[in-house]
Every structure is written in C-alpha cells, then in structure tokens.
C-alpha positions in Angstrom: -207.2 41.8 -17.2 -204.3 42.9 -19.3 -201.4 40.5 -19.7 -198.2 41.6 -17.9 -194.9 40.6 -19.6 -191.6 40.4 -17.9 -188.0 40.0 -19.3 -186.0 36.9 -19.1 -183.8 38.6 -16.5 -186.7 39.3 -14.2 -188.3 35.8 -14.8 -184.9 34.2 -13.9 -184.7 36.3 -10.8 -188.2 35.3 -9.7 -187.7 31.6 -10.5 -184.2 31.5 -8.9 -182.4 30.2 -12.0 -180.2 31.8 -14.6 -181.2 33.3 -17.8 -179.3 30.6 -19.6 -181.3 28.1 -17.8 -184.4 29.8 -19.2 -183.0 29.9 -22.7 -182.3 26.2 -22.4 -185.9 25.5 -21.3 -187.2 27.5 -24.1 -185.0 25.6 -26.6 -186.0 22.3 -25.3 -189.7 23.2 -25.0 -189.8 22.7 -21.2 -190.9 26.4 -20.6 -191.5 28.4 -23.8 -190.9 32.1 -24.1 -192.9 34.5 -26.1 -191.1 37.0 -28.4 -191.3 40.7 -28.3 -192.7 41.8 -31.7 -190.2 44.7 -32.2 -186.9 43.5 -30.9 -187.6 39.7 -30.8 -186.2 39.4 -27.1 -187.7 36.6 -25.0 -190.5 37.7 -22.6 -192.7 35.8 -20.3 -196.3 36.3 -19.1 -196.1 36.9 -15.4 -199.1 34.4 -14.8 -197.1 31.8 -16.7 -194.2 32.2 -14.3 -196.5 32.0 -11.3 -197.9 28.7 -12.7 -194.4 27.4 -13.1 -193.6 28.4 -9.5 -196.8 26.6 -8.3 -195.4 23.4 -10.3 -192.0 23.4 -8.6 -191.6 21.1 -5.5 -188.9 21.5 -3.1 -187.1 18.1 -2.6 -185.0 17.2 0.4 -182.1 14.9 -0.4 -181.3 13.8 3.2 -178.2 12.1 2.3 -176.7 15.3 1.1 -178.5 17.8 3.3 -179.3 20.0 0.3 -182.7 21.2 -0.5 -183.4 21.7 -4.3 -186.2 22.8 -6.4 -187.5 20.2 -8.8 -189.6 21.2 -11.8 -192.4 18.9 -12.8 -192.6 19.1 -16.6 -195.9 18.1 -18.3 -195.3 17.8 -21.9 -198.4 18.5 -24.0 
C-alpha cells in the first residue's frame, strides 16, 4: 500500500488541535513530522495520525465538567 501524506493543516483538523500545537509537538519530539522533499513543509503519514488518535484518551474531569483529550506519549 502506498503511503498517503497529509498537510499539517489537515492533520490538525483531524486531531482537533491547532497547527501551532503540531509544530510544538514536532519540535519537542512528541509527534515528529516528515518534510516534503521539494518545499520542506511539514507533512504527516495518514496512518501515523490514525495511530496517534488511537493513543488519545478522553478524560473526564468531574470537578470541572469538561471532557478533554489526553495524549499518551511514549518516548522511544
């Protein structure tokens, strides 16, 4: 199967975070981006985004009534 790459904007939309958050995750090593060979833009493999979604857990903070997504980071 051929790898499908998506832009940082599309990845942010799918994950429900901002593009800036993805840039910060890339810089800190939490979720590394690949680089387009011609224009050097950040791109992501669609399957990597799907794996990240599977690793997200929804937490319920009952004292605030808010539900938030929590990212489980496993550093290699």
